Steps between C-alpha positions, in 0.01 A plus 500: 500500500842341446841657450659353191869458424693338220517187712125451546377672180447177308284350775313804629435668165537273197370178654232681700371681190417163346228470765379858562593846369804649672540877539866603541548840667841649419584753774778650711520622860583857400206530255213713635235388248596138575404557864162625382433214257627217719221508761239530222628182338507315831142597579387389153678167538300442817179623335540267202540208744752289316399583143846646438837489673696815587879492503737791566840541334743753647671650195802612702567149632381311191645698213528188284124443516426868439723495194341179374158669501631826356389705799568870428305664783341398826256404615429269207269199523513205260227235485605148402291205388624157396859611549472803271445876556161598361450861613627766737481857617736764640442752774297511820152455356200556728325188631212510250733510201706212639177306552399567138841377387466181702145430385618488138711195575386333819206259496192601692369302793222368276756389242702314763187334633404400145847355445458293815167370366669414169778315682238297682334427166828365367533269798142379454561431132811302585294290738243434228220718636427691181160631611648656814788644297255666263309648793821633656614660176159659448513640853853631441395676180195652670732639768751640251338537154810672357717192560562362150689196627199386702263577211717301262523202736125499561404524132751232404368258760138580412563413135693188592213375715227587252358800687478688173236760587690595814823522301336734250393728785848493652658595167253775412689789662854433369373429149353852488825677586645758264697533284508119502435222752801319654608197295460255786130590523436491125663157494260380768215650299608299195506182709157588640367551145629157402341335802167671427519405132561136590193492723261715294579428133399167346853465359619469858375142480670418170768234487844580353403290199196719433713812503767344280246375247352848465845662469610243242225626273637854519842580647391864526196425713640724773179510699515122549872510573448770761210308654725193524770710667251630756383148585860390536564794734201403712639145520845623602659386172707816478761404240239342271293818527800715409581271205152559362527876557837510325340336195253789483777760543711344224209524259344832607663706775218756506204260513225608740697795640808281563302269729744212449804707594331651804391158622846353448652786701241436772592131524868585532414742781289233673786251481758748632583519874232700683572810708719443810226467758302265282806275499403371840175349369548131433313253282380490142202656333233310316700568187829381652645850532739502794369731768838493672755745368786339692462171317464674167814705551703192588361288216733547204280306254214743564726799439634330186148438373402863549817619329442260211146619433599863531751438221237320292259790546766752404590305188135466398449875536810593300 
């Protein structure tokens, strides 16, 4: 527990909340309920063993901070993450209700352990030990199955390394979510479909000339165009794949339940910077997708390419 003032607020609250959740307890010495809540919060901070940080702000001494947070009554507690308030409560709640409040926002011990496993996987991938990285990510997901970042990293690396059956199993749960699966998982599913097509369909062995000769006979042979796009995806030829998909969209937006549009959207999602934690994973996939978000965010040509194809897709649809 730390007493916070205007002078140390930036360090002890804002900066600290970038690392772990920070619970700010607004109180005053004359406040009876504050004296009841304070010890409860201190015991919970000890119980949670570093999973959140408790700070206390005396509203009489730090009126500027109280005003900044719009405090109208005390005790009031505000939880901050990544420099921003995310939730709060007022009044001297009993310990169990405070615990329920905290558990909504604070990672469990299993989640923290899984994050540590994922961090180790990132280091292993950077060192070139892909097999060990896959094992670490699988262990992390087994420890915390609800962690979508870990699931996404694992499925992405499984597809990139050709572990397609394992990737399908990893993606099974998020693809069944209602009302619709998250885009980042459907994008991986589209990439997985392309990789499976390239290995299982005889057209996966066709040369570009074979595809082009067939398309030249019928510009509206969308099945062949789509097959070519899938093979290009499997080869990591992302812009060439999108060019072929755009040709289908320009001629028939609704073909095959808008398969061309959906696949184009998936490629753009695959090329976009991954979620924050995945940014620490270095290296390239088998299809030359950057697995490092940091590099992607700093690479203006990549951002320009994504923006360009988003415009092309929008124009083709309108």
